[in-house]
TINUKOL-674038 format. One line per field, with one value per residue (C-alpha): residue number from 0; residue in three letters; y, x, z. Coordinates in steps of 0.5 Angstrom, whole numbers, plus 500, padded with zeros to 3 digits. Layout:
! TINUKOL-674038
pos = (NUM  ...) .
code = (ala  ...) .
py = (Y  ...) .
px = (X  ...) .
pz = (Z  ...) .
! end
This chain:
! TINUKOL-674038
pos = (0  1  2  3  4  5  6  7  8  9  10  11  12  13  14  15  16  17  18  19  20  21  22  23  24  25  26  27  28  29  30  31  32  33  34  35  36  37  38  39  40  41  42  43  44  45  46  47  48  49  50  51  52  53  54  55  56  57  58  59  60  61  62  63  64  65  66  67  68  69  70  71  72  73  74  75  76  77  78  79  80  81  82  83  84  85  86  87  88  89  90  91  92  93  94  95  96  97  98  99  100  101  102  103  104  105  106  107  108  109  110  111  112  113  114  115  116  117  118  119  120  121  122  123  124  125  126  127  128  129  130  131  132  133  134  135  136  137  138  139  140  141  142  143  144  145  146  147  148  149  150  151  152  153  154  155  156  157  158  159  160  161  162  163) .
code = (met  met  lys  ala  leu  his  ala  glu  arg  gly  leu  thr  leu  val  glu  leu  val  ile  thr  leu  ile  ile  leu  ser  val  leu  cys  leu  leu  ile  leu  pro  ser  ala  gln  leu  thr  ser  arg  arg  ala  lys  glu  leu  glu  leu  arg  arg  gln  leu  arg  val  met  arg  thr  ala  ile  asp  glu  tyr  lys  arg  ala  tyr  asp  lys  ala  val  glu  asp  lys  lys  ile  ile  ser  ala  met  asn  lys  ser  gly  tyr  pro  glu  ser  leu  gln  glu  leu  val  asp  gly  thr  asp  phe  gly  gly  ala  ile  ser  val  lys  arg  lys  phe  leu  arg  lys  ile  pro  val  asp  pro  phe  asn  pro  lys  met  lys  asp  lys  val  pro  glu  trp  gly  leu  arg  ser  tyr  ala  asp  arg  ala  asp  ser  thr  ile  trp  gly  gly  glu  asp  val  tyr  asp  val  tyr  ser  leu  ser  glu  glu  thr  ala  ile  asp  gly  thr  lys  tyr  lys  asp  trp) .
py = (406  409  414  414  418  423  423  430  430  436  442  448  455  456  449  452  459  456  452  458  462  456  455  463  463  457  461  467  463  459  465  469  463  461  468  467  460  463  469  464  460  466  468  461  461  468  466  460  464  469  463  460  466  468  461  462  468  466  459  464  468  462  459  466  466  459  460  466  462  457  462  461  468  474  478  485  491  493  486  484  477  477  476  483  481  475  473  471  466  463  464  461  463  460  466  468  461  459  453  448  449  454  453  455  457  458  454  461  467  466  469  474  471  478  482  477  478  480  476  475  479  477  477  483  484  489  489  491  491  490  497  499  500  494  498  501  501  504  499  501  497  494  487  483  482  481  481  483  483  490  489  495  490  488  481  477  478  486  487  489  484  488  488  480) .
px = (471  464  462  455  450  446  439  437  430  425  423  427  425  423  419  415  414  412  407  404  403  399  395  394  392  387  384  383  379  375  373  368  365  363  361  356  354  352  348  344  342  339  336  333  331  327  324  321  319  315  312  310  307  303  300  298  295  291  289  286  282  279  277  274  270  268  265  261  259  256  253  256  258  256  261  262  262  269  272  276  277  284  287  288  295  300  300  292  295  299  293  288  281  274  271  267  264  263  267  268  275  280  284  291  295  302  306  310  312  318  324  327  334  336  333  333  329  332  332  325  322  317  320  319  316  313  306  301  293  288  287  294  298  302  309  307  312  307  302  294  293  286  289  295  294  302  308  315  322  325  332  335  340  340  340  345  340  340  333  332  330  324  321  320) .
pz = (515  514  518  520  517  522  521  523  527  528  524  521  523  515  515  521  518  511  515  519  513  510  516  516  509  510  516  512  507  511  516  511  509  516  518  511  513  520  517  512  518  522  515  514  522  521  515  519  525  520  516  523  526  519  519  526  525  518  522  528  522  519  526  527  520  521  528  524  519  523  527  534  534  531  527  530  525  527  528  523  525  527  534  538  540  539  546  544  539  545  550  546  545  545  541  547  549  541  542  548  549  548  542  542  535  538  543  545  541  537  538  532  531  529  534  540  546  553  559  562  556  551  544  540  533  528  528  523  523  518  517  517  510  507  509  515  521  526  529  529  535  533  531  529  521  520  523  521  524  527  525  521  518  511  508  504  498  499  502  509  514  516  509  509) .
! end
């Protein structure tokens, strides 16, 4: 007579331990990659926000220069033609009645992904006026010629976010 062979069910302790070790190694390899991907996405967002604001500032300056060129407004001696604040880009301007409607250059002030705004506060950016040096960290207050991140962190490429 033949004895029936018993088929074993379930996993042994050794198989479970080996499976856990393999999963742990995979997690250790994936986690840094996921963190790097997240940081890279925030960097791309920062570059995009800076480009959007700088383009809006340049468009404001072009509109001001066109209004002066068309003799709709008179260029003031101490006026650079740049907006006095980022909020002016959102609120819009008609250049003192020179154009029929207020022209808006931004829908809202973007948020710096490395310096997120607090609840119910305006996003904070570093500002430079036309009279300031290119590497100045103190805003002259006359106008807004350039914006930069206030973050002291270092980017993936080794540069500081505030230098972008």
